[in-house]
C-alpha positions as CSV (number, residue, x, y, z in Angstrom):
1,X,35.1,228.4,104.8
2,X,33.3,225.6,103.2
3,X,29.4,224.7,104.0
4,X,28.0,228.4,103.4
5,X,28.9,229.6,107.2
6,X,28.6,233.1,107.7
7,X,30.9,234.5,110.3
8,X,28.5,237.3,112.0
9,X,27.7,237.7,115.3
10,X,24.3,238.4,116.1
11,X,23.0,237.9,119.6
12,X,19.4,237.4,120.0
13,X,17.5,240.0,121.1
14,X,15.2,237.8,123.4
15,X,16.2,234.5,124.9
16,X,15.7,231.7,122.5
17,X,13.9,228.2,123.4
18,X,16.0,224.8,123.0
19,X,16.8,224.7,119.1
20,X,16.5,220.5,119.3
21,X,13.2,220.8,121.1
22,X,10.1,219.3,119.3
23,X,6.7,220.9,119.2
24,X,4.9,220.3,122.1
25,X,2.1,218.5,120.5
26,X,4.1,216.3,118.7
27,X,6.4,215.6,121.5
28,X,3.2,214.6,123.4
29,X,2.1,212.2,121.2
30,X,5.3,210.2,120.8
31,X,5.7,210.2,124.6
32,X,2.0,208.6,124.8
33,X,2.6,206.4,122.1
34,X,5.7,205.0,123.7
35,X,4.4,204.8,127.3
36,X,1.2,203.0,126.0
37,X,3.8,200.5,124.3
38,X,6.0,200.1,127.1
39,X,3.0,199.6,129.4
40,X,1.4,196.9,127.1
41,X,4.2,195.1,126.3
42,X,5.4,195.0,129.6
43,X,2.6,193.6,131.3
44,X,2.7,190.8,128.7
45,X,6.3,189.8,129.6
46,X,5.3,190.1,133.6
47,X,2.4,187.4,132.6
48,X,4.8,185.5,131.0
49,X,7.3,185.2,133.6
50,X,4.7,184.9,136.2
51,X,3.3,181.6,134.3
52,X,6.1,180.3,133.4
53,X,8.7,180.8,136.4
54,X,6.4,182.4,139.1
55,X,7.2,185.6,140.9
56,X,9.5,184.1,143.7
57,X,11.8,182.6,140.9
58,X,11.3,185.8,138.7
59,X,12.2,188.1,141.4
60,X,15.7,186.4,142.4
61,X,16.4,185.9,138.7
62,X,16.0,189.6,138.2
63,X,18.4,190.7,141.2
64,X,21.1,188.2,139.6
65,X,20.4,189.6,135.9
66,X,20.6,193.3,137.1
67,X,24.3,192.9,138.3
68,X,26.0,193.0,135.0
69,X,23.9,196.3,134.4
70,X,26.3,197.9,137.1
71,X,29.4,197.5,134.8
72,X,27.7,197.5,131.0
73,X,25.7,200.8,131.5
74,X,28.6,202.9,133.0
75,X,30.9,202.1,130.1
76,X,28.3,203.2,127.6
77,X,27.5,206.5,129.6
78,X,31.3,206.9,129.7
79,X,31.4,207.2,126.1
80,X,28.7,209.2,126.1
81,X,30.2,212.3,128.3
82,X,31.1,214.5,125.4
83,X,27.7,215.2,124.2
84,X,25.2,213.4,126.6
85,X,22.2,212.2,124.8
86,X,19.0,212.6,126.5
87,X,18.2,210.6,129.3
88,X,14.6,209.9,127.8
89,X,16.2,208.3,124.8
90,X,18.5,206.4,126.6
91,X,15.7,205.3,128.6
92,X,13.3,204.7,125.7
93,X,16.5,202.6,124.2
94,X,16.8,200.3,127.4
95,X,13.2,199.7,127.7
96,X,12.8,199.0,124.0
97,X,15.5,196.3,124.4
98,X,13.9,195.2,127.7
99,X,10.1,194.5,126.6
100,X,9.5,195.1,123.1
101,X,12.6,193.5,121.7
102,X,12.5,190.5,124.0
103,X,8.8,190.2,123.5
104,X,8.8,190.2,119.7
105,X,12.1,187.8,119.7
106,X,9.8,185.6,122.0
107,X,6.9,185.2,119.6
108,X,9.0,185.1,116.3
109,X,12.0,183.0,117.5
110,X,9.1,180.6,118.7
111,X,7.2,180.9,115.7
112,X,10.4,180.2,113.5
113,X,11.4,176.9,115.2
114,X,7.6,175.8,115.1
115,X,7.6,176.4,111.3
116,X,11.1,174.4,111.1
117,X,9.7,171.3,113.1
118,X,6.4,171.2,111.3
119,X,8.5,171.1,108.0
120,X,10.4,168.4,109.7
121,X,13.5,170.4,109.2
122,X,16.6,168.3,110.8
123,X,18.4,170.1,113.4
124,X,15.8,172.8,114.0
125,X,17.1,173.7,117.2
126,X,20.4,174.8,115.6
127,X,18.9,176.6,112.7
128,X,16.6,178.4,115.1
129,X,19.4,179.3,117.3
130,X,22.0,180.2,114.5
131,X,19.7,181.7,111.9
132,X,16.4,182.6,112.8
133,X,17.5,184.2,116.5
134,X,20.1,186.3,115.4
135,X,18.0,187.8,112.4
136,X,15.1,188.4,114.5
137,X,16.6,189.7,117.6
138,X,19.3,192.1,116.0
139,X,16.3,193.5,113.7
140,X,14.2,194.2,116.7
141,X,16.9,195.8,118.6
142,X,18.2,197.8,116.2
143,X,14.8,199.3,115.4
144,X,15.3,201.2,118.5
145,X,18.2,203.2,117.1
146,X,16.4,203.5,113.6
147,X,13.2,204.7,115.8
148,X,15.6,207.2,117.8
149,X,17.3,208.2,114.4
150,X,14.6,209.6,112.7
151,X,12.8,211.0,115.8
152,X,16.1,212.7,116.5
153,X,17.4,213.2,112.9
154,X,18.8,216.6,113.4
155,X,20.7,215.9,116.8
156,X,22.0,212.4,115.7
157,X,25.5,213.1,115.2
158,X,27.2,210.1,114.3
159,X,29.0,206.8,115.6
160,X,29.2,207.5,118.8
161,X,25.4,208.2,119.1
162,X,24.7,205.0,117.4
163,X,26.9,202.7,119.8
164,X,25.5,204.3,122.9
165,X,21.9,203.6,122.0
166,X,23.1,200.0,120.9
167,X,24.4,199.8,124.3
168,X,21.1,200.7,126.1
169,X,19.1,198.7,123.9
170,X,21.5,195.6,124.2
171,X,21.7,195.9,127.8
172,X,18.1,195.9,128.1
173,X,17.3,192.8,126.0
174,X,20.3,190.7,127.9
175,X,18.6,192.0,131.2
176,X,15.4,190.6,130.5
177,X,16.9,187.4,128.5
178,X,19.0,186.5,131.4
179,X,16.2,186.4,134.0
180,X,14.4,183.9,131.4
181,X,17.6,181.6,131.5
182,X,18.6,182.2,135.2
183,X,14.8,181.3,136.0
184,X,14.8,178.3,134.0
185,X,18.1,176.9,135.6
186,X,16.4,177.6,138.8
187,X,13.3,175.2,138.0
188,X,15.4,172.7,136.3
189,X,16.5,171.7,140.0
190,X,20.1,170.5,138.4
191,X,22.9,171.1,141.2
192,X,25.5,174.0,139.9
193,X,22.9,175.0,137.0
194,X,22.3,178.1,138.6
195,X,25.6,179.3,139.1
196,X,27.0,177.9,135.5
197,X,24.0,179.9,133.8
198,X,25.2,182.9,135.9
199,X,29.0,182.9,135.1
200,X,28.6,182.1,131.4
201,X,25.9,184.8,130.6
202,X,26.4,187.5,133.3
203,X,30.0,187.7,133.9
204,X,31.7,186.1,130.7
205,X,29.0,187.6,128.4
206,X,27.6,190.8,129.9
207,X,28.5,192.7,126.7
208,X,27.4,190.0,124.1
209,X,24.3,191.9,123.1
210,X,25.2,195.6,123.5
211,X,28.1,194.5,121.3
212,X,26.5,192.8,118.7
213,X,24.1,195.5,118.4
214,X,26.6,198.1,118.3
215,X,27.9,197.3,114.9
216,X,23.9,198.4,113.8
217,X,25.0,201.4,115.8
218,X,27.9,202.0,114.1
219,X,26.5,201.3,110.8
220,X,23.7,203.9,111.2
221,X,26.1,206.2,112.8
222,X,28.3,206.4,109.5
223,X,25.2,206.9,107.5
224,X,24.4,209.8,109.1
225,X,28.1,211.0,109.5
226,X,29.5,209.9,106.3
227,X,27.2,209.3,103.5
228,X,26.3,211.8,100.7
229,X,23.7,209.8,98.9
230,X,20.7,207.8,100.1
231,X,22.5,204.7,98.8
232,X,25.2,205.3,100.8
233,X,23.2,205.6,103.7
234,X,21.5,202.3,103.1
235,X,24.7,200.4,102.2
236,X,26.1,201.4,105.6
237,X,23.1,200.6,107.7
238,X,22.6,197.4,106.2
239,X,26.0,196.4,106.6
240,X,26.1,197.2,110.1
241,X,23.1,195.0,110.5
242,X,25.0,192.1,108.8
243,X,27.8,192.5,111.0
244,X,25.6,192.3,114.2
245,X,23.7,189.1,112.7
246,X,26.9,187.3,112.0
247,X,28.4,188.3,115.4
248,X,25.4,187.0,117.2
249,X,25.3,183.9,114.9
250,X,28.9,183.0,115.9
251,X,28.1,183.3,119.6
252,X,24.8,181.0,119.1
253,X,26.5,178.4,117.4
254,X,29.7,178.2,119.5
255,X,27.1,177.1,122.0
256,X,24.9,175.0,119.9
257,X,28.1,172.9,118.8
258,X,30.0,172.6,122.1
259,X,32.6,175.1,121.2
260,X,32.0,177.9,123.4
261,X,34.8,178.0,125.9
262,X,37.5,177.9,122.5
263,X,35.5,180.3,120.5
264,X,35.3,182.4,123.5
265,X,39.1,182.8,124.0
266,X,40.0,182.8,120.6
267,X,37.3,185.3,119.4
268,X,34.8,186.9,121.6
269,X,37.6,188.1,124.1
270,X,39.7,189.7,121.5
271,X,36.6,191.0,119.6
272,X,35.5,192.6,123.3
273,X,39.1,194.1,123.4
274,X,38.7,195.5,119.7
275,X,35.6,197.0,120.7
276,X,36.9,198.7,123.6
277,X,39.9,200.0,122.1
278,X,37.3,201.2,119.0
279,X,35.6,203.1,121.7
280,X,38.5,204.7,123.1
281,X,39.4,206.1,119.7
282,X,36.2,207.3,118.9
283,X,36.1,209.6,122.1
284,X,39.4,210.8,121.7
285,X,38.4,211.3,117.9
286,X,35.2,213.3,119.0
287,X,37.1,215.7,121.5
288,X,39.7,216.5,118.5
289,X,36.6,217.2,116.3
290,X,35.2,219.8,118.9
291,X,38.5,221.6,119.1
292,X,39.0,221.6,115.4
293,X,35.8,222.8,114.3
294,X,34.9,224.8,117.3
295,X,38.3,226.8,116.6
296,X,36.5,227.9,113.2
297,X,33.8,229.5,115.0
298,X,36.3,231.2,117.6
299,X,37.9,232.7,114.6
300,X,34.7,234.2,113.4
301,X,33.5,235.8,116.4
302,X,31.0,233.5,118.0
303,X,33.3,231.8,120.5
304,X,36.4,232.9,122.2
305,X,39.6,230.3,121.8
306,X,39.9,230.0,125.5
307,X,36.0,228.9,125.3
308,X,37.2,226.3,122.8
309,X,40.3,225.2,124.6
310,X,37.6,224.5,128.0
311,X,35.2,222.7,125.5
312,X,37.5,220.4,124.0
313,X,38.6,218.9,127.2
314,X,36.5,216.8,129.6
315,X,38.6,218.0,132.5
316,X,38.1,221.6,131.5
317,X,34.5,221.3,130.8
318,X,34.3,219.8,134.9
319,X,36.3,222.7,136.0
320,X,33.9,225.3,134.1
321,X,30.9,223.5,135.9
322,X,32.5,224.1,139.1
323,X,33.6,227.8,138.1
324,X,29.6,228.3,137.0
325,X,28.4,227.3,140.3
326,X,30.4,229.5,142.5
327,X,29.4,232.5,140.2
328,X,26.0,231.5,139.9
329,X,24.6,228.6,141.7
330,X,22.8,225.8,140.1
331,X,20.9,227.7,137.3
332,X,24.6,229.3,136.2
333,X,25.6,225.3,136.1
334,X,22.8,224.5,134.2
335,X,23.4,226.9,131.7
336,X,27.1,225.9,131.2
337,X,26.1,222.4,130.6
338,X,23.5,223.4,128.3
339,X,26.3,225.7,126.7
340,X,28.7,222.6,126.6
341,X,26.2,220.2,125.2
342,X,25.1,222.7,122.6
343,X,28.8,223.3,121.5
344,X,29.5,219.8,121.0
345,X,26.3,219.2,118.9
346,X,27.5,222.4,116.9
347,X,31.0,220.9,116.2
348,X,29.8,217.5,115.1
349,X,27.2,219.3,112.8
350,X,29.9,221.2,111.4
351,X,31.9,218.1,110.7
352,X,28.8,216.4,109.1
353,X,28.4,219.6,107.0
354,X,31.9,219.4,105.7
355,X,31.8,216.0,104.9
356,X,28.7,216.8,102.8
357,X,26.6,214.5,104.7
358,X,24.3,217.3,106.8
359,X,21.3,217.8,104.7
360,X,19.8,220.7,103.2
361,X,18.7,222.3,106.3
362,X,22.0,222.0,108.3
363,X,22.9,225.6,107.8
364,X,19.5,226.8,109.7
365,X,20.2,224.4,112.2
366,X,23.7,225.7,112.6
367,X,22.5,229.1,113.0
368,X,20.0,228.0,115.7
369,X,22.6,226.4,117.6
370,X,25.0,229.4,117.5
371,X,22.2,231.7,118.7
372,X,21.4,229.4,121.5
373,X,24.9,229.3,122.6
374,X,24.9,233.1,123.0
375,X,21.7,233.0,125.3
376,X,23.5,230.4,127.3
377,X,26.5,232.5,127.8
378,X,24.4,235.2,128.8
379,X,22.9,232.9,131.5
380,X,26.4,232.6,133.7
381,X,28.6,235.2,132.6
382,X,25.9,238.2,131.9
383,X,25.4,240.0,128.7
């Protein structure tokens, strides 16, 4: 078997801690920095909305802007079911998009347009919307995925992880941006303006920002899962970002030149359908990868083939969790969930090892995951 895998079953003498956990001191520092960052940027955004829209208008706009989240977020969480990402990182991505990226975009987009006006550039509004905004906003949103990749570099497994985090950060950004547009439409006093903005932004385009940023997530995911060299990783990442910027620019351009409806029907709708098809293919592919690579560990004695059959199917995983509850209650179910997540991480790590994209520490991490599987199994079936 490639990748230097040693097929030797060695149960740990004592229960092991989670092999993906970060040292407590470092984790505490990261959490502290994130909390301070979100509190400061969130306070600034609240002050901005209170000053420009007022609390009453902001509250109404926020209520309507939240409605698309009940459709968008479940779709990305559905994609993430086989190897669920930690809630704290999903929350980080959403909050980054909602407060950090929106505040940064507000400052940089305004500054860019001010520079164009000072330089007396003709059609400064169009250049700001079609050139400045896509570059600024996709860079700021993509930064969240890049931060998570560096913090969770051993557990960031590929394209699905990148797309899921992109969906979270894009959803957060769209939510706050929609508050601004909906609030401005209320203040305009124009009949039907609020309804028009709600239909265009919340009903016709709720997936716009998440899908733009998904291109960056795909690029970073391919950099992790497929690239063997640093140059290759950068190439995937940059290409994903360029695609995100171009998709965003086309969306803004269509509204700027008055061709939104035709562009939406002929370009955006097919693009959305294409993304949905891609997400379905990615999930099916991940299911097959789990079955393929875990079978190798079953052949080596670390797993049984019935366990692999269970782990390669979401329906069988649900049945296994119910069985665990019947055997040992909530603690056994928690152990089963951890067993399933660790097994998925192991399969995806193995796929990167086979592709030569896993890095020098992959074999040590592989052994950590294998021994952790043993401990988790013991928690719901006994030693």
